[in-house]
C-alpha positions in Angstrom: 74.6 56.9 58.1 77.5 54.9 56.8 75.9 51.7 58.2 72.7 52.4 56.4 74.5 53.0 53.2 76.4 49.8 53.6 73.2 47.8 54.1 71.4 49.2 51.1 73.2 47.1 48.4 72.3 44.0 50.4 68.7 45.1 50.6 68.6 45.7 46.9 70.0 42.3 46.2 67.5 40.5 48.5 64.6 42.4 46.9 65.8 41.4 43.4 66.0 37.8 44.4 62.5 37.8 45.9 61.0 39.5 42.8 62.7 37.1 40.4 61.6 34.1 42.5 58.0 35.4 42.5 58.0 36.1 38.8 59.5 32.7 38.1 56.7 30.9 40.0 54.0 33.0 38.4 55.4 32.4 34.9 55.5 28.7 35.5 51.9 28.7 36.8 50.7 30.8 33.8 52.4 28.4 31.4 50.6 25.4 33.0 47.2 27.1 32.9 47.7 28.2 29.3 48.5 24.6 28.3 45.5 23.3 30.0 43.3 25.8 28.3 44.8 25.0 24.9 44.1 21.2 25.5 40.5 21.9 26.5 39.9 24.1 23.4 41.4 21.4 21.2 39.2 18.7 22.8 36.1 20.8 22.3 37.0 21.6 18.8 37.8 18.0 18.0 34.4 16.9 19.5 32.6 19.5 17.4 34.5 18.5 14.3 33.8 14.8 14.8 30.1 15.5 15.3 29.9 17.6 12.1 31.8 14.9 10.2 29.5 12.2 11.6 26.4 14.1 10.7 27.7 14.8 7.2 28.4 11.1 6.7 25.0 10.2 8.0 23.3 12.8 5.7 25.2 11.5 2.7 24.2 7.9 3.6 20.6 8.9 4.0 20.7 10.7 0.7 22.1 7.7 -1.1 19.5 5.4 0.5 16.7 7.8 -0.5 18.0 8.0 -4.1 18.3 4.2 -4.3 14.8 3.8 -2.9 13.5 6.2 -5.5 15.2 4.3 -8.3 13.9 1.0 -7.0 10.4 2.4 -6.9 10.7 3.7 -10.4 11.9 0.3 -11.5 8.9 -1.4 -9.9 6.6 1.1 -11.6 8.2 0.3 -15.0 7.5 -3.4 -14.4 3.9 -2.6 -13.7 3.6 -0.6 -16.9 5.2 -3.5 -18.9 2.8 -6.0 -17.4 -0.3 -3.8 -18.1 0.7 -3.5 -21.7 1.0 -7.1 -22.8 2.1 -9.6 -20.1 -0.2 -12.7 -20.0 -1.5 -14.2 -16.8 0.8 -16.6 -15.1 4.0 -15.2 -16.5 7.0 -13.5 -14.9 9.1 -10.7 -16.5 12.5 -9.5 -15.5 13.9 -6.3 -16.8 16.3 -3.4 -16.3 15.4 0.2 -16.0 18.9 1.6 -15.6 22.3 0.1 -15.2 21.8 -0.4 -11.5 18.1 -0.7 -11.2 16.1 -3.8 -12.1 12.6 -5.2 -11.7 10.8 -8.5 -11.5 7.1 -8.6 -12.3 4.6 -11.4 -12.1 0.9 -11.5 -13.2 -1.6 -13.6 -11.2 -5.2 -14.4 -11.9 -7.5 -13.3 -9.1 -10.4 -15.5 -8.1 -9.8 -18.2 -10.7 -11.0 -21.6 -9.4 -11.6 -20.5 -5.8 -14.9 -20.8 -3.9 -15.0 -17.3 -2.5 -14.0 -13.8 -3.7 -13.8 -10.7 -1.5 -13.2 -7.3 -3.0 -9.8 -5.9 -1.9 -11.4 -2.6 -0.7 -14.7 -1.5 0.7 -17.4 -0.8 -1.8 -18.5 2.8 -1.6 -22.1 3.9 -1.5 -23.7 4.0 -5.0 -20.4 2.8 -6.6 -21.4 -0.6 -8.1 -18.9 -3.4 -8.4 -19.0 -6.5 -10.6 -18.5 -10.1 -9.9 -18.1 -12.2 -13.0 -19.9 -15.6 -13.2 -18.8 -16.2 -16.8 -15.2 -16.5 -18.0 -13.9 -13.2 -19.4 -12.0 -13.9 -22.6 -9.1 -11.9 -24.0 -11.3 -10.6 -26.8 -14.0 -9.5 -24.3 -16.4 -12.4 -24.9 -18.1 -14.2 -21.9 -18.4 -17.9 -21.9 -20.3 -20.1 -19.4 -18.5 -21.0 -16.2 -20.5 -20.9 -13.0 -23.5 -23.2 -13.1 -24.5 -23.3 -9.5 -28.2 -22.7 -8.5 -27.3 -20.3 -5.7 -24.5 -18.0 -4.4 -23.9 -16.5 -1.0 -23.6 -12.7 -0.8 -21.5 -11.6 2.2 -20.9 -8.1 3.6 -20.1 -6.1 6.7 -21.9 -3.6 8.8 -25.5 -2.3 8.4 -25.3 -1.5 4.7 -28.1 -2.7 2.4 -27.1 -4.5 -0.8 -28.8 -4.3 -4.2 -27.7 -7.2 -6.5 -28.5 -7.4 -10.2 -27.8 -10.7 -11.9 -27.3 -10.5 -15.7 -27.8 -13.7 -17.6 -28.6 -15.2 -21.0 -31.5 -17.6 -21.4 -32.9 -17.2 -24.8 -32.1 -13.5 -24.5 -30.4 -11.2 -22.1 -32.2 -10.9 -18.8 -31.7 -9.5 -15.4 -32.9 -10.6 -11.9 -32.7 -8.2 -9.0 -32.3 -8.8 -5.3 -32.4 -6.3 -2.4 -31.2 -7.2 1.1 -31.3 -4.9 4.2 -30.4 -5.9 7.7 -32.4 -3.0 9.1 -36.0 -3.9 9.1 -38.4 -1.4 7.5 -35.6 0.8 6.1 -35.8 -0.4 2.5 -39.2 -1.4 1.1 -39.6 -5.0 -0.2 -36.1 -5.9 1.0 -35.2 -9.3 2.2 -33.4 -9.8 5.5 -30.0 -11.5 5.8 -29.4 -14.6 7.8 -28.1 -14.3 11.4 -24.8 -15.9 10.4 -22.1 -14.4 8.3 -19.8 -15.8 5.6 -16.3 -15.3 4.3 -15.3 -13.7 7.6 -18.0 -11.0 7.2 -21.0 -10.4 9.5 -23.8 -10.5 6.9 -25.0 -13.3 4.6 -27.8 -13.8 2.1 -28.1 -16.8 -0.2 -29.3 -15.7 -3.6 -31.2 -18.2 -5.7 -30.0 -18.1 -9.3 -31.7 -19.2 -12.6 -30.3 -22.5 -13.6 -30.4 -25.0 -16.4 -28.5 -26.0 -19.5 -29.9 -23.1 -21.5 -28.9 -20.5 -18.8 -25.5 -18.7 -19.0 -24.9 -16.6 -15.9 -22.9 -13.5 -16.9 -22.2 -11.3 -13.9 -23.5 -9.8 -10.6 -23.7 -6.1 -10.1 -23.5 -5.2 -6.5 -24.5 -1.8 -5.2 -24.1 -0.8 -1.6 -26.7 1.5 0.1 -26.5 3.7 3.2 -22.9 3.0 4.2 -19.7 1.6 2.7 -19.1 -2.1 3.2 -16.7 -4.9 2.6 -18.4 -7.3 0.2 -17.7 -10.8 -1.1 -19.4 -13.8 -2.6 -19.1 -17.5 -1.8 -19.9 -20.1 -4.5 -22.2 -23.0 -3.9 -20.6 -26.1 -2.4 -18.6 -28.0 -5.0 -18.5 -24.9 -7.4 -15.9 -22.4 -8.1 -15.7 -18.8 -9.4 -14.0 -17.7 -12.6 -11.2 -15.1 -12.7 -12.2 -11.6 -11.5 -9.2 -9.9 -12.9 -5.4 -9.8 -12.5 -3.0 -8.9 -9.7 0.4 -7.6 -10.7 3.3 -7.8 -8.3 6.4 -5.9 -9.3 9.6 -5.7 -7.2 12.2 -3.1 -8.0 15.8 -3.2 -6.8 18.5 -0.5 -6.8 21.7 -1.0 -4.8 20.6 -2.2 -1.4 17.0 -0.8 -1.6 14.0 -2.9 -2.7 10.5 -1.6 -3.3 7.3 -3.7 -4.1 4.1 -2.6 -5.8 0.9 -4.6 -6.1 -1.9 -3.6 -8.5 -5.3 -5.2 -8.9 -6.9 -4.8 -12.3 -10.4 -6.0 -12.7 -11.8 -6.9 -16.1 -13.7 -4.2 -18.0 -17.3 -3.8 -16.7 -20.4 -2.2 -18.3 -21.1 1.4 -17.3 -23.2 2.1 -14.2 -26.0 3.5 -16.4 -26.7 -0.1 -17.4 -28.4 -0.7 -14.1 -31.1 1.9 -15.0 -31.4 1.2 -18.7 -34.0 -0.9 -20.6 -32.3 -3.2 -23.1 -33.8 -5.6 -25.7 -32.2 -7.7 -28.3 -35.3 -7.2 -30.5 -38.1 -4.7 -30.8 -39.5 -2.9 -27.8 -43.3 -2.7 -27.3 -45.4 -0.8 -24.7 
């Protein structure tokens, strides 16, 4: 009994040492794990933060570029408007829309002195287009220019073409031509040649009135059955007059640049003219 009592303090002391040692090791391990977790959380948070900041910076940059592009486009439009109002052919205008947006606009003649002219876009069915053979003046008057005895009509696809030539020879007159590549589809229509022209697949040479007393005014071209790309080629050694103006306007704002091109044809007679009967004098049945 006494022996047991004497050994008890020693047992208590040993148990205390063991417990303290265990708790010390456990506390040390817990501290290390907590530190590792904190570092991982900080790394994830930093990554997310950097991603958010990067995206915000990108969005701000995109917004600035979009705004600059919009201002550049508005400046280019302003240049077009200025040119349409009064800018003569062959001139260049530079201007400023706002403090940081500018434009440079140039007006060109389209078709002047060239042998061929192709419409920028396809001609739609029953939407007649005009090719001037006389020079169109600033006051709307037409003066003699093209004096060839023929002109090549060029187009694409299987469309039929109705051409009306208006000219002055002791009075205003009209000569009509109808060409259809599909035999039998259009009554009294001529057939095109097997070769094309101006890079288009169809060609028909139109014989024109000629002579010193003849002033060729313009050709009215009407597409039938399907839309087609259409152009004309002058006789060898001859050129065509201007068919209108092309306006190029470049707007700049910051690092953004926008360019606009506009084609403006000269005024043309209304489509009803093709179905009207006109006489400079009296009409008689």
